[in-house]
SENUMI-290209 format. One record per residue (C-alpha): residue number from 0; residue in three letters; z, y, x. Coordinates in steps of 0.2 Angstrom, whole numbers, plus 5000, padded with zeros to 4 digits. Example, Ala and Ser with C-alpha at 12.3 -4.5 7.8 and 13.67 -1.06 7.14 Angstrom:
residues 2
0, ALA, 5039, 4978, 5062
1, SER, 5036, 4995, 5068
***
This chain:
residues 357
0, UNK, 4949, 4750, 5165
1, UNK, 4948, 4733, 5156
2, UNK, 4938, 4733, 5139
3, UNK, 4952, 4724, 5131
4, UNK, 4963, 4739, 5134
5, UNK, 4948, 4752, 5130
6, UNK, 4945, 4745, 5114
7, UNK, 4960, 4747, 5106
8, UNK, 4963, 4766, 5110
9, UNK, 4962, 4777, 5094
10, UNK, 4942, 4782, 5091
11, UNK, 4949, 4800, 5084
12, UNK, 4955, 4802, 5105
13, UNK, 4940, 4794, 5113
14, UNK, 4929, 4806, 5103
15, UNK, 4941, 4820, 5109
16, UNK, 4940, 4814, 5124
17, UNK, 4919, 4813, 5124
18, UNK, 4920, 4829, 5118
19, UNK, 4929, 4837, 5131
20, UNK, 4917, 4828, 5144
21, UNK, 4901, 4833, 5135
22, UNK, 4908, 4853, 5137
23, UNK, 4919, 4850, 5151
24, UNK, 4929, 4865, 5145
25, UNK, 4943, 4864, 5131
26, UNK, 4940, 4879, 5122
27, UNK, 4922, 4877, 5117
28, UNK, 4926, 4858, 5112
29, UNK, 4940, 4862, 5103
30, UNK, 4928, 4872, 5093
31, UNK, 4916, 4859, 5091
32, UNK, 4929, 4847, 5086
33, UNK, 4938, 4861, 5072
34, UNK, 4953, 4858, 5080
35, UNK, 4968, 4868, 5089
36, UNK, 4967, 4869, 5106
37, UNK, 4985, 4862, 5109
38, UNK, 4981, 4849, 5096
39, UNK, 4966, 4844, 5108
40, UNK, 4976, 4845, 5124
41, UNK, 4992, 4834, 5117
42, UNK, 4979, 4820, 5111
43, UNK, 4973, 4818, 5127
44, UNK, 4990, 4818, 5136
45, UNK, 4993, 4804, 5125
46, UNK, 4977, 4795, 5129
47, UNK, 4982, 4796, 5147
48, UNK, 4998, 4788, 5144
49, UNK, 4993, 4775, 5133
50, UNK, 4979, 4770, 5147
51, UNK, 4990, 4774, 5162
52, UNK, 4977, 4784, 5171
53, UNK, 4973, 4803, 5174
54, UNK, 4957, 4808, 5165
55, UNK, 4955, 4825, 5173
56, UNK, 4957, 4833, 5189
57, UNK, 4974, 4843, 5191
58, UNK, 4974, 4854, 5197
59, UNK, 4959, 4863, 5193
60, UNK, 4952, 4879, 5189
61, UNK, 4939, 4870, 5180
62, UNK, 4938, 4855, 5169
63, UNK, 4932, 4839, 5179
64, UNK, 4934, 4821, 5176
65, UNK, 4941, 4810, 5188
66, UNK, 4932, 4791, 5191
67, UNK, 4944, 4785, 5179
68, UNK, 4937, 4797, 5167
69, UNK, 4920, 4794, 5170
70, UNK, 4922, 4775, 5168
71, UNK, 4930, 4780, 5152
72, UNK, 4916, 4791, 5147
73, UNK, 4903, 4777, 5150
74, UNK, 4912, 4764, 5139
75, UNK, 4918, 4779, 5125
76, UNK, 4900, 4783, 5124
77, UNK, 4895, 4764, 5120
78, UNK, 4912, 4762, 5108
79, UNK, 4906, 4779, 5100
80, UNK, 4888, 4775, 5096
81, UNK, 4894, 4759, 5090
82, UNK, 4906, 4767, 5077
83, UNK, 4893, 4778, 5070
84, UNK, 4882, 4764, 5067
85, UNK, 4895, 4755, 5059
86, UNK, 4899, 4770, 5046
87, UNK, 4880, 4773, 5044
88, UNK, 4879, 4753, 5040
89, UNK, 4892, 4754, 5030
90, UNK, 4889, 4768, 5019
91, UNK, 4871, 4762, 5015
92, UNK, 4879, 4746, 5011
93, UNK, 4890, 4753, 5000
94, UNK, 4878, 4765, 4991
95, UNK, 4868, 4751, 4987
96, UNK, 4882, 4739, 4981
97, UNK, 4897, 4746, 4976
98, UNK, 4911, 4753, 4989
99, UNK, 4918, 4737, 4997
100, UNK, 4938, 4736, 5001
101, UNK, 4942, 4736, 5017
102, UNK, 4952, 4723, 5025
103, UNK, 4967, 4732, 5033
104, UNK, 4975, 4724, 5049
105, UNK, 4994, 4733, 5052
106, UNK, 5000, 4733, 5070
107, UNK, 5015, 4737, 5080
108, UNK, 5014, 4749, 5096
109, UNK, 5008, 4739, 5111
110, UNK, 5000, 4724, 5101
111, UNK, 4982, 4721, 5106
112, UNK, 4971, 4714, 5093
113, UNK, 4954, 4720, 5098
114, UNK, 4950, 4700, 5101
115, UNK, 4951, 4696, 5082
116, UNK, 4945, 4711, 5077
117, UNK, 4927, 4710, 5085
118, UNK, 4927, 4691, 5078
119, UNK, 4930, 4698, 5060
120, UNK, 4916, 4710, 5064
121, UNK, 4904, 4696, 5068
122, UNK, 4909, 4684, 5054
123, UNK, 4913, 4699, 5039
124, UNK, 4900, 4711, 5042
125, UNK, 4900, 4717, 5025
126, UNK, 4919, 4719, 5024
127, UNK, 4926, 4733, 5032
128, UNK, 4939, 4733, 5045
129, UNK, 4952, 4746, 5045
130, UNK, 4969, 4746, 5058
131, UNK, 4985, 4755, 5055
132, UNK, 5001, 4756, 5066
133, UNK, 5017, 4750, 5059
134, UNK, 5036, 4754, 5065
135, UNK, 5049, 4742, 5065
136, UNK, 5054, 4748, 5048
137, UNK, 5036, 4746, 5040
138, UNK, 5030, 4730, 5049
139, UNK, 5034, 4720, 5032
140, UNK, 5036, 4734, 5019
141, UNK, 5016, 4738, 5023
142, UNK, 5013, 4720, 5014
143, UNK, 5023, 4722, 4999
144, UNK, 5018, 4737, 4994
145, UNK, 4999, 4735, 4998
146, UNK, 4996, 4744, 5012
147, UNK, 4992, 4732, 5023
148, UNK, 4983, 4713, 5019
149, UNK, 4992, 4706, 5036
150, UNK, 5002, 4712, 5049
151, UNK, 5006, 4709, 5068
152, UNK, 5025, 4709, 5068
153, UNK, 5038, 4707, 5081
154, UNK, 5052, 4697, 5076
155, UNK, 5064, 4696, 5068
156, UNK, 5058, 4703, 5051
157, UNK, 5063, 4700, 5036
158, UNK, 5057, 4685, 5029
159, UNK, 5058, 4686, 5010
160, UNK, 5041, 4681, 5003
161, UNK, 5033, 4682, 5020
162, UNK, 5025, 4668, 5030
163, UNK, 5020, 4669, 5049
164, UNK, 5012, 4663, 5064
165, UNK, 5021, 4665, 5081
166, UNK, 5008, 4669, 5094
167, UNK, 5016, 4673, 5111
168, UNK, 5031, 4681, 5117
169, UNK, 5031, 4697, 5128
170, UNK, 5042, 4702, 5143
171, UNK, 5056, 4711, 5141
172, UNK, 5056, 4727, 5154
173, UNK, 5069, 4740, 5157
174, UNK, 5064, 4758, 5158
175, UNK, 5070, 4768, 5174
176, UNK, 5068, 4783, 5182
177, UNK, 5057, 4782, 5197
178, UNK, 5071, 4786, 5210
179, UNK, 5083, 4773, 5203
180, UNK, 5091, 4761, 5214
181, UNK, 5085, 4747, 5205
182, UNK, 5069, 4749, 5207
183, UNK, 5070, 4741, 5224
184, UNK, 5072, 4726, 5215
185, UNK, 5055, 4714, 5208
186, UNK, 5066, 4711, 5192
187, UNK, 5084, 4714, 5186
188, UNK, 5096, 4706, 5175
189, UNK, 5108, 4712, 5162
190, UNK, 5125, 4711, 5172
191, UNK, 5115, 4724, 5184
192, UNK, 5111, 4738, 5169
193, UNK, 5129, 4736, 5160
194, UNK, 5136, 4752, 5168
195, UNK, 5120, 4761, 5163
196, UNK, 5118, 4770, 5146
197, UNK, 5106, 4760, 5135
198, UNK, 5097, 4773, 5124
199, UNK, 5096, 4761, 5110
200, UNK, 5107, 4752, 5097
201, UNK, 5115, 4736, 5108
202, UNK, 5113, 4726, 5094
203, UNK, 5095, 4724, 5098
204, UNK, 5098, 4720, 5114
205, UNK, 5114, 4704, 5111
206, UNK, 5112, 4700, 5130
207, UNK, 5118, 4718, 5136
208, UNK, 5128, 4719, 5122
209, UNK, 5139, 4703, 5126
210, UNK, 5137, 4707, 5144
211, UNK, 5142, 4725, 5143
212, UNK, 5158, 4720, 5130
213, UNK, 5166, 4712, 5145
214, UNK, 5160, 4719, 5162
215, UNK, 5157, 4739, 5157
216, UNK, 5171, 4747, 5165
217, UNK, 5165, 4767, 5157
218, UNK, 5166, 4771, 5140
219, UNK, 5149, 4770, 5132
220, UNK, 5141, 4788, 5126
221, UNK, 5136, 4791, 5107
222, UNK, 5117, 4791, 5108
223, UNK, 5107, 4806, 5110
224, UNK, 5093, 4811, 5095
225, UNK, 5079, 4804, 5095
226, UNK, 5064, 4800, 5085
227, UNK, 5053, 4790, 5092
228, UNK, 5051, 4778, 5108
229, UNK, 5041, 4793, 5117
230, UNK, 5058, 4803, 5115
231, UNK, 5069, 4788, 5122
232, UNK, 5058, 4787, 5139
233, UNK, 5058, 4805, 5138
234, UNK, 5076, 4805, 5141
235, UNK, 5076, 4790, 5155
236, UNK, 5065, 4802, 5165
237, UNK, 5077, 4815, 5163
238, UNK, 5090, 4804, 5169
239, UNK, 5101, 4801, 5153
240, UNK, 5099, 4782, 5152
241, UNK, 5089, 4766, 5151
242, UNK, 5080, 4760, 5135
243, UNK, 5075, 4740, 5137
244, UNK, 5058, 4737, 5126
245, UNK, 5040, 4726, 5127
246, UNK, 5032, 4727, 5143
247, UNK, 5015, 4733, 5131
248, UNK, 5027, 4748, 5124
249, UNK, 5031, 4752, 5142
250, UNK, 5014, 4755, 5148
251, UNK, 5008, 4761, 5131
252, UNK, 5021, 4776, 5134
253, UNK, 5016, 4777, 5153
254, UNK, 5023, 4793, 5162
255, UNK, 5024, 4795, 5181
256, UNK, 5041, 4800, 5182
257, UNK, 5045, 4783, 5176
258, UNK, 5045, 4766, 5181
259, UNK, 5049, 4747, 5174
260, UNK, 5057, 4731, 5180
261, UNK, 5057, 4714, 5169
262, UNK, 5074, 4710, 5164
263, UNK, 5076, 4691, 5168
264, UNK, 5090, 4687, 5156
265, UNK, 5086, 4696, 5140
266, UNK, 5075, 4686, 5128
267, UNK, 5055, 4690, 5124
268, UNK, 5047, 4699, 5111
269, UNK, 5039, 4687, 5099
270, UNK, 5024, 4693, 5091
271, UNK, 5018, 4684, 5075
272, UNK, 5004, 4685, 5063
273, UNK, 5011, 4689, 5046
274, UNK, 5004, 4691, 5026
275, UNK, 5012, 4688, 5011
276, UNK, 5015, 4668, 5004
277, UNK, 5007, 4670, 4989
278, UNK, 4992, 4679, 4995
279, UNK, 4977, 4665, 4996
280, UNK, 4964, 4677, 4996
281, UNK, 4948, 4671, 5005
282, UNK, 4949, 4688, 5017
283, UNK, 4969, 4683, 5022
284, UNK, 4963, 4664, 5026
285, UNK, 4947, 4669, 5036
286, UNK, 4958, 4681, 5046
287, UNK, 4973, 4668, 5049
288, UNK, 4956, 4656, 5054
289, UNK, 4952, 4668, 5067
290, UNK, 4967, 4672, 5073
291, UNK, 4972, 4651, 5076
292, UNK, 4954, 4651, 5084
293, UNK, 4946, 4642, 5072
294, UNK, 4926, 4644, 5073
295, UNK, 4913, 4651, 5061
296, UNK, 4907, 4634, 5056
297, UNK, 4923, 4624, 5052
298, UNK, 4927, 4619, 5035
299, UNK, 4941, 4631, 5027
300, UNK, 4949, 4619, 5018
301, UNK, 4951, 4605, 5032
302, UNK, 4955, 4619, 5045
303, UNK, 4971, 4627, 5036
304, UNK, 4983, 4617, 5039
305, UNK, 4996, 4622, 5050
306, UNK, 4996, 4606, 5062
307, UNK, 4977, 4607, 5066
308, UNK, 4976, 4622, 5076
309, UNK, 4983, 4631, 5089
310, UNK, 4986, 4651, 5087
311, UNK, 4975, 4660, 5099
312, UNK, 4982, 4670, 5113
313, UNK, 4978, 4687, 5120
314, UNK, 4975, 4687, 5138
315, UNK, 4989, 4692, 5150
316, UNK, 5003, 4687, 5136
317, UNK, 5014, 4673, 5139
318, UNK, 5009, 4655, 5131
319, UNK, 5027, 4652, 5127
320, UNK, 5024, 4646, 5110
321, UNK, 5021, 4626, 5105
322, UNK, 5003, 4623, 5106
323, UNK, 5002, 4618, 5088
324, UNK, 5012, 4633, 5081
325, UNK, 5016, 4631, 5060
326, UNK, 5018, 4644, 5048
327, UNK, 5036, 4647, 5045
328, UNK, 5047, 4660, 5038
329, UNK, 5051, 4674, 5051
330, UNK, 5070, 4671, 5060
331, UNK, 5081, 4680, 5072
332, UNK, 5072, 4682, 5090
333, UNK, 5080, 4671, 5102
334, UNK, 5088, 4661, 5091
335, UNK, 5076, 4645, 5090
336, UNK, 5076, 4630, 5102
337, UNK, 5060, 4635, 5111
338, UNK, 5064, 4649, 5114
339, UNK, 5080, 4645, 5123
340, UNK, 5071, 4633, 5134
341, UNK, 5057, 4645, 5139
342, UNK, 5071, 4659, 5144
343, UNK, 5066, 4666, 5159
344, UNK, 5079, 4663, 5172
345, UNK, 5086, 4674, 5186
346, UNK, 5085, 4669, 5203
347, UNK, 5090, 4674, 5221
348, UNK, 5070, 4674, 5226
349, UNK, 5065, 4684, 5211
350, UNK, 5078, 4698, 5212
351, UNK, 5078, 4701, 5230
352, UNK, 5074, 4718, 5237
353, UNK, 5056, 4723, 5240
354, UNK, 5059, 4727, 5254
355, UNK, 5069, 4714, 5264
356, UNK, 5054, 4700, 5262
***
C-alpha cells in the first residue's frame, strides 16, 4: 500500500478504522465513536473498496486485522496524530490571531492531490487547507458559488469565466464482470463492446456511440436507475451491462466480482486545475505555482507566465500533455490536436489473449 494512496483517504474513515483496530470490536468502537454500528461497518467497507484490499479477516468469529490492515494501521496512526497536531496548532493560532479562512480545493473522485497538499502545508502553514469532493455537475459550480478556491476537474467543462491548466490524462477502462469473456484480453476496443449494454449516456463515450451506430445488431435497452458510479458498477457485477470510466475511478470503486481492461480507442480523460479567471488572489496564485512545480524561492511575478514552467504530474499519471502547458479555456475532450496525436492505438500485440503468449 503506497503512501500516495493512503494520504488521500478520508481521515474520518481512517479514524473509524483505527478505532475498530484499537478495540477489535465493532460494537465497542461504534459506541466510542458515537455512531451507529451499520454506519461504521459501511464506512469501513467503503474504505476497503477505495484501497482495493481487505483490512479485516473474513470470515472470522472475532475482529482481526489482515496484513494489509496492520500496515494501514501503522500509517493511519501517524496520519491521525499529524492531523491532531495540525488541528491543535490551527486552533491555537486562530485563537491568537483570529480565525484564518481555509483555502478550499475541490477534487473529482479518483483524482490524487496529496503531493500538492503536502507542499501547501509546508509553504503556507498559517492557512488551513480543506479538500472537498465534487461530481461532474458541480466541479465548476463550486468555483462560481465560492465553495472552492480551485478545482481539479475532468474535461470538458463549461469554460465561461474559468481558466485551466491541463495536468495529465487518465486511461479509459471498461469495467466488466470477472467472468466476462473479454477479461481474456489485455485490452479491448469499442468494436469489442458495441453489443454490450453500456450503463451510461453514449454521448459521454462518443467513440462507442459512433461504433455502435453502425455495428450494433441489437436494440439498446433503457438505462436502469442509477445514482452513482458505485450503483453502475454494482449492476456490472450483476451482469446487467458494462461501464467505461477513468482507471482511477475503477480502482476507487473496486469490488471482488468485477475487473477492468483498458479501452485502446477511447480518448483519455483529461484532468486539469481550474480557477475563476478573474481570481487574482495570492493564495490561488501560490497554489497554481505549487501545481506547476515552482519552487518556494522562485519569484511569483517571474513565474506566473504560462510559458515558463511545466505542470507537475502525479506519480503513475500519463504525461500526454505538453511539457509547457498554457492556461486555457476548457474545451471538449479529444478535440485538440495533441489529444489526437496521443490517442492509444490498438495493435494485435496489445489485444492478444493472455493465454496465447
